[in-house]
N, C-alpha and C positions, 0 to 999 in steps of 0.2 A: 841181286844186282851185281853187275860186273865189277864195280869198284871195290867190292868186299872180297878180298882174296880167299877167305875161308869158305865162301859159297861155291863149291865145286860145280854145282848145277848151272851156274851162270857162265862158266867158261865156254867160249866158242859161240856164244849167242850175242847177237847185236842188240844192245840196250839203248841205242841212240834215241829211240822214240819213247822210252820209259819216262814217266813223270813221278815226281815226289808227291806227297799228299797235298801240297799247295799248287800243284799243276806245273811246277818248274821242270823243264827238260834239262836235268842236271848235266848229262853227258854232252848235249848240244851246247850248253853254256860253256863247258870246258873248251870245246872247239872255238867258240866265238871269242872267248877271252884270249886263248892262245894265238889266234890270228892277229889280235891287237898287240901281242907281246907278252903281257903278264897281268895278273890281277886276281881278285878273289871271286869265288863262286860260293853261294850259300845254298845249301840243300837240306832237306829233312831226310836223314839217312838212318836206317836201323843201327843201333849201337849194340854190338855183340857182348859188350861188358855189362849191359843193362837188360839182358834177356830180350834183345832185339827190339827194344822200345825205340820208336822213331824220335830222333833228336836233331836239333839244329847242328850242322857241321860246317864251319867255315873251311873252305878248301882253296889253297893258293895254287894257281896254275901258271906255269911258265912255258913259253914256246922254246923248243930245242932247235928245230929246223922245220922244213916244210912237211915232214912226215911224222914228227914226234912232238909230244908235249909231256910235261910232268905235272902231276898234281899231288899235293900233300895237305891232308886235313887232320884236324883234331877235334874231338868233342870237348867243348869248353863251356862248362856250366854258366859262368858269368856272362858270356856272350848270349847264350840261350835265354837267360833271365832278362837281359836288356831287350832282346828281340821280342820276347813274349809280352813285355810291358808296352810295346808299340811305340 
């Protein structure tokens, strides 16, 4: 997926219609949040530090201007544990 910089095969490919295992269009959520200004997006994303095991990743997205937004996320086990408890 494009947001994992180490996956060279994803470079140059539009991943806007890709879904995480829960059916969330994570990239589209980035755009939606950025249009509102800023906020969190939660996606199930492969963790390269854990043999590409899919894990919950909270990602904070902020609008830069009409063409750019920034997103920063971290795998946070405590958040994943709370998420999994429902």
